[in-house]
C-alpha positions in Angstrom: 0.0 0.0 0.0 2.8 2.4 0.9 4.7 1.6 -2.2 1.7 2.3 -4.4 0.8 5.5 -2.5 4.3 7.0 -2.5 5.9 5.1 -5.4 8.8 3.9 -3.2 10.3 1.5 -5.8 10.2 4.1 -8.6 12.2 6.5 -6.4 14.7 3.8 -5.3 13.8 3.9 -1.6 12.3 1.7 1.1 9.9 2.2 4.0 12.8 1.9 6.5 14.9 4.5 4.7 11.9 6.9 4.5 11.3 6.5 8.3 14.9 7.2 9.1 14.8 10.2 6.8 11.7 11.5 8.5 13.1 11.2 12.0 16.3 12.9 10.8 14.4 15.9 9.3 12.2 16.2 12.5 15.3 16.3 14.8 16.8 19.1 12.7 13.7 21.3 12.8 12.1 20.3 16.1 13.6 23.4 17.7 10.6 25.3 16.3 8.3 23.7 18.9 10.3 25.5 21.6 11.1 28.8 19.8 7.7 29.6 18.2 5.6 29.6 21.3 8.0 32.0 23.0 7.7 34.4 20.0 3.9 34.0 19.8 3.7 34.7 23.6 5.5 38.0 23.0 2.5 39.0 20.8 0.1 38.2 23.6 -0.9 34.8 22.4 -1.4 32.1 25.1 1.9 30.1 25.0 0.2 26.7 25.5 -2.2 27.3 22.6 0.7 28.6 20.5 2.6 25.3 21.3 -0.4 23.2 20.1 -0.9 25.4 17.0 2.7 25.1 16.1 2.7 21.3 16.3 -0.6 20.9 14.5 0.2 23.4 11.7 3.5 21.6 11.1 1.7 18.3 11.0 -1.0 19.5 8.6 1.5 21.1 6.3 3.9 18.2 6.2 1.0 15.7 5.7 -0.4 17.7 2.7 3.1 17.9 1.2 3.7 14.2 1.7 0.3 12.8 0.6 -0.6 15.3 -2.2 2.7 16.5 -3.6 4.7 13.4 -2.6 7.9 15.3 -1.7 10.1 14.6 1.3 9.8 18.2 2.4 8.5 19.1 5.9 6.7 22.3 6.9 6.3 24.4 10.1 5.9 28.0 11.2 8.7 29.9 9.6 11.6 31.7 11.3 11.7 35.3 10.5 8.1 35.8 9.7 7.1 34.7 13.3 9.4 37.5 14.5 7.9 40.0 12.1 4.4 38.9 13.3 5.2 39.4 17.0 7.7 42.3 17.1 6.6 44.4 14.2 3.0 43.9 13.3 1.8 43.5 16.9 4.7 45.1 18.9 5.7 48.1 16.8 2.6 48.7 14.6 0.2 48.1 17.5 -2.2 45.7 15.8 -3.9 42.9 17.8 -2.6 39.4 17.3 -6.1 38.5 15.9 -5.7 41.0 13.1 -2.1 39.8 12.5 -3.4 36.3 12.1 -6.0 37.7 9.6 -3.1 39.2 7.6 -1.4 35.8 7.6 -4.5 34.1 6.3 -5.0 36.6 3.5 -1.3 36.2 2.4 -1.8 32.5 2.4 -5.0 32.8 0.3 -3.2 35.1 -2.2 -0.3 32.6 -2.4 -2.8 29.9 -3.1 -4.3 31.9 -6.0 -0.9 32.6 -7.4 -0.1 28.9 -7.4 -3.4 28.0 -9.1 -3.1 30.6 -11.8 0.7 30.0 -12.2 1.6 33.6 -11.7 4.3 32.6 -9.3 7.0 32.2 -12.0 6.4 35.7 -13.2 6.6 37.2 -9.7 9.7 35.2 -8.8 11.6 35.9 -12.1 10.8 39.6 -12.0 12.7 40.2 -8.8 16.5 40.5 -9.1 18.5 37.7 -7.4 20.6 40.2 -5.3 17.5 41.8 -3.9 16.2 38.3 -2.9 19.5 37.6 -1.2 19.3 40.9 0.6 15.8 40.2 1.9 16.9 36.8 3.3 20.0 38.4 4.9 17.9 41.3 6.3 15.6 38.7 8.0 18.7 37.0 9.3 20.0 40.2 10.9 16.5 40.9 12.2 16.5 37.5 14.0 20.1 38.2 15.2 19.0 41.4 16.9 16.0 39.7 18.6 18.3 36.8 19.7 20.9 39.2 21.2 18.1 41.1 23.0 16.4 37.9 24.3 19.8 36.8 25.7 20.4 40.1 27.4 23.6 40.6 25.4 22.2 43.8 23.7 20.0 46.2 25.8 18.5 49.6 25.1 20.6 52.7 25.8 19.0 56.2 25.8 22.3 57.7 24.6 23.2 55.3 21.8 19.9 53.4 21.2 21.5 50.1 21.9 24.3 49.0 24.3 26.0 45.9 25.8 24.2 44.1 28.6 25.9 42.6 31.7 27.9 39.7 30.3 28.5 38.3 33.8 24.8 37.4 34.2 23.7 33.8 33.6 21.5 34.6 30.6 24.2 36.0 28.3 26.7 33.4 29.4 24.4 30.5 28.8 23.2 31.9 25.5 26.8 32.3 24.3 27.5 28.7 25.4 24.5 27.4 23.6 25.4 29.2 20.4 29.0 27.8 20.5 27.6 24.3 21.0 25.1 24.6 18.2 27.7 25.8 15.7 30.3 23.2 16.7 27.7 20.4 16.5 26.4 21.7 13.1 30.0 21.8 11.8 30.4 18.2 12.9 27.2 17.4 11.1 25.5 16.1 14.2 21.7 15.6 13.6 19.5 17.9 15.8 22.4 20.3 16.6 20.0 23.2 17.2 17.6 21.2 19.5 20.6 19.8 21.4 21.8 23.3 22.1 18.4 24.5 23.3 17.9 21.4 25.6 21.5 21.7 27.0 21.0 25.3 28.0 17.5 24.5 29.4 18.9 21.6 31.5 21.7 23.8 32.9 19.2 26.6 33.8 17.0 24.0 35.5 19.9 22.7 37.5 20.9 26.2 38.5 17.3 27.1 39.5 17.1 29.8 36.8 13.9 28.2 35.5 11.5 25.5 36.6 9.5 22.6 35.1 6.3 21.0 36.2 7.2 17.8 34.3 8.1 16.7 30.8 5.0 14.9 29.5 1.3 15.8 29.9 -1.9 16.1 27.9 -1.8 18.9 25.3 -2.9 22.4 26.4 -6.1 23.8 25.2 -6.2 25.4 21.7 -9.4 27.3 22.5 -7.6 30.7 23.2 -6.5 30.9 19.5 -8.6 28.6 17.5 -10.5 30.5 14.8 -9.7 33.8 16.6 -8.2 35.5 13.5 -9.7 38.8 12.4 -9.8 38.8 8.6 -12.0 41.9 8.3 -9.6 43.9 10.6 -6.7 42.9 8.3 -8.4 44.5 5.3 -7.4 48.0 6.1 -5.0 49.9 3.9 -2.2 50.2 6.5 -1.8 46.4 6.4 -1.2 46.1 2.7 2.6 46.2 3.1 2.3 43.7 6.0 0.3 41.2 3.9 2.7 41.8 1.0 5.7 41.1 3.3 4.2 37.8 4.6 3.3 36.8 1.0 6.6 37.9 -0.6 8.9 36.3 2.0 6.9 33.1 2.1 6.8 32.9 -1.8 10.6 33.2 -2.2 11.5 31.2 0.9 9.2 28.3 -0.2 10.3 28.4 -3.9 14.0 28.5 -3.0 13.6 25.7 -0.4 11.6 23.4 -2.7 14.0 23.8 -5.6 17.1 23.5 -3.4 15.9 20.4 -1.6 14.7 18.8 -4.8 18.0 19.4 -6.6 20.0 17.9 -3.8 17.7 14.9 -3.7 17.8 14.4 -7.5 14.1 15.0 -7.8 14.2 17.5 -10.7 13.5 16.6 -14.3 15.9 16.7 -17.2 15.2 20.4 -17.7 16.0 21.2 -14.1 12.4 21.9 -13.3 10.4 20.5 -10.3 7.5 18.2 -11.2 4.3 18.9 -9.2 5.7 22.3 -8.2 2.1 23.7 -8.2 1.0 21.1 -5.8 3.9 21.7 -3.5 3.2 25.5 -3.4 -0.5 24.9 -2.8 0.4 22.6 0.1 2.5 25.4 1.6 -0.2 28.1 1.1 -2.9 25.7 2.5 -0.8 25.1 5.6 -0.4 28.8 6.1 -4.1 29.4 6.0 -4.7 26.4 8.4 -2.0 27.7 10.7 -3.5 31.1 11.0 -6.9 29.6 11.9 -5.1 27.5 14.6 -3.2 30.5 16.0 0.3 30.7 14.5 2.2 32.7 12.0 3.1 31.7 8.4 3.8 28.0 7.9 6.4 27.3 5.3 8.7 24.7 3.8 11.9 24.0 5.9 15.3 23.9 4.3 16.2 21.5 7.1 14.5 18.9 4.9 17.8 18.5 3.2 19.0 16.5 6.2 16.3 14.0 5.5 17.1 13.7 1.8 20.7 13.3 2.7 19.6 10.3 4.8 17.9 8.8 1.8 14.4 10.4 1.9 12.9 10.6 -1.6 9.1 10.5 -1.2 6.2 12.0 0.7 6.5 9.2 3.3 9.4 11.1 4.8 7.2 14.2 5.3 4.3 12.0 6.7 6.7 10.6 9.3 7.7 14.2 10.3 3.9 15.0 10.6 3.4 12.0 13.0 6.4 13.1 15.2 5.0 16.7 15.4 1.7 15.2 16.6 3.5 13.1 19.2 5.3 16.3 20.4 1.9 17.7 21.5 2.5 15.8 24.8 5.8 17.6 25.5 4.2 21.0 26.5 5.7 21.0 30.0 9.2 20.8 28.6 8.5 23.5 26.0 7.2 25.7 28.9 10.4 25.3 30.8 12.6 26.6 28.0 13.8 30.1 28.9 14.3 32.9 26.3 18.1 32.8 26.6 17.9 29.1 25.6 16.1 29.8 22.3 18.2 32.9 21.5 21.2 30.7 20.3 18.9 29.0 17.9 17.7 32.3 16.5 21.3 33.6 16.1 22.3 30.4 14.4 19.5 30.7 11.9 20.6 34.3 11.3 24.0 33.1 10.4 22.6 30.7 7.8 20.3 33.3 6.3 23.0 35.9 5.8 25.2 33.5 3.8 23.3 34.4 0.7 25.1 37.7 0.5 28.0 35.9 -1.2 25.9 36.0 -4.4 26.0 39.8 -4.5 28.4 41.5 -6.9 29.9 43.9 -4.5 31.9 45.6 -7.2 28.6 46.9 -8.8 27.5 49.7 -6.6 24.1 49.8 -8.2 23.5 46.4 -6.7 25.5 46.6 -3.5 23.9 49.8 -2.2 20.3 48.6 -2.4 21.3 45.3 -0.9 22.9 47.0 2.1 19.8 49.3 2.4 17.5 46.3 2.4 19.5 44.2 4.9 20.1 47.0 7.4 16.7 48.7 7.4 15.0 45.5 8.5 16.7 45.1 11.9 17.2 48.8 12.5 13.5 49.6 11.9 12.4 46.3 13.4 10.4 45.7 10.2 10.7 43.3 7.3 8.1 45.3 5.4 10.2 48.5 5.7 13.3 46.7 4.5 11.5 45.2 1.5 9.9 48.6 0.6 13.1 50.7 0.8 15.0 47.9 -1.0 12.7 48.0 -4.0 12.6 51.8 -4.0 16.4 52.2 -3.8 17.1 49.5 -6.4 14.8 51.2 -8.9 15.9 54.7 -8.2 19.6 53.9 -8.3 19.3 51.9 -11.6 17.4 54.8 -13.2 19.8 57.5 -12.1 22.8 55.4 -13.1 21.4 55.1 -16.7 20.8 51.4 -16.3 17.0 51.6 -16.7 17.1 48.7 -19.2 17.8 46.4 -16.3 14.4 47.2 -14.7 11.1 45.5 -15.5 7.5 46.7 -15.2 6.9 44.9 -11.9 9.9 46.8 -10.2 8.4 50.2 -11.3 4.9 49.2 -10.1 6.1 47.8 -6.7 8.4 50.7 -6.1 5.6 53.2 -6.8 3.2 51.4 -4.5 5.8 51.3 -1.7 6.4 55.1 -2.1 2.7 55.7 -1.7 2.6 53.4 1.3 5.5 55.0 3.1 4.3 58.5 2.2 0.7 58.2 3.2 0.1 55.1 5.2 3.1 54.7 7.5 
C-alpha cells in the first residue's frame, strides 16, 4: 500500500529509509516547537495554545506535502516571519494578534491563488536575485538582533539606542555557550544540533534554579484561546497592505527556494531542471499557512532542514508524513516547552541568522548599483524592526539607483509598479 501511494520503488527507496529520513528531518527542525511559542507569547498569544498550534500546523503542512505533492519536504511555522508577526505587526505597529493572524490568512490565500493561476513564476523571475538575497540576509539580521536582545547581550541605551548588557549574568553566558555548542555540532554534522543546544541550556538553567519545570509529559494544552480567533476583516485596512505583502513575498521566495534547493540535492528535478508537481507543493504550503492562521500561529512554510532527511535517503512524501506524525507526538511535551527560557532559544535564532546571511556571497559587491540597495534592504529590517520596511526601501532604492545610473534597461515593469506602491505606502500610510 505504501509503495503504491508513495511510489517507493520508482524512487529507489524503502519504508525503512523513509522513516529514518523523516526522523532525521524532524530532529533538525524540532527546535521550532520551543522557539515559536516564545515568540507568539510576546505577541500576547497564550503560549500553551501557540505550542499546540505550532505542532498541528507543522503536522498538517507536512502531511499535505507528503500525501498530495509526494515530496520529502516538511513544513512548520517559519523563522523570521514569526518575529515579524510578533515584534513588528503586533509590537511596533500596534495591531492585535487576531488582526495579524488575519493578515497571515490573506497572504496564504493570495499565495494559493498565485499557485493555481501559475503567476508565481512571473513574480519570482521579476525580482532580481541580489534583492532576494538581501531580503533573506535582512531577515537574518532581524533575527540576530532579537536573539541578542532575548539573551540580554544587547540592551536599550538612551544615549546610543543600543548597548551591551551585563555579560556576567547567567542569561548572556548560557546563551553564548548554547550558540557555540550549536555551531560546533552543526560543523560536525550532528543531527539535531539546534535542538541539542536548546535542551542543553535549558537543563543547565533547571539545574541552577534559573527556571522550573512541572514535568516533561502531559496532555496537550487547550487550543481554545487561539482557535479561529483570526480577524480577517480587521486585516483588510490599507495600512496592512505592506504587511500582507511582506508575509506573502517572503513566504513565496522562501518556499520556492527551499523546494528547488531540496529537490536538486535529492535528485528529484526533471531533465530540464524543473520540479514536477511544483504547483501542488506550493499549494500545500499556502494551504498550511491558512490552516496555521486559523489555529493561531504565523506563516507556515517549507523548511530547508528537509535537506537533512534527503541526505539520509528520503525521496518521497512518506518522509514528510513521518515528520507530521512526530509533530503530533510532540503535543505531549508541552511542560518541557514551557520550561525553555528565552536565553535558551536565543542561540537557535542567532544560528538561523548566520545561515540566512550567507546568501550575500551571491551579490556583486563591485557593482554599486546592486551593492547599495542590498545594504539598504538588509540593514533597514533590523534597525527599523520591520521586514516590510526593508523590502519597501530595498525596492525603491534599487529602482531609483538603476534609473539615475542610466541602467533603466535592467528594470522590468513589476519593479516600477512595486516601487511606486511602496512610495505611496510609506508616504501616506506609514
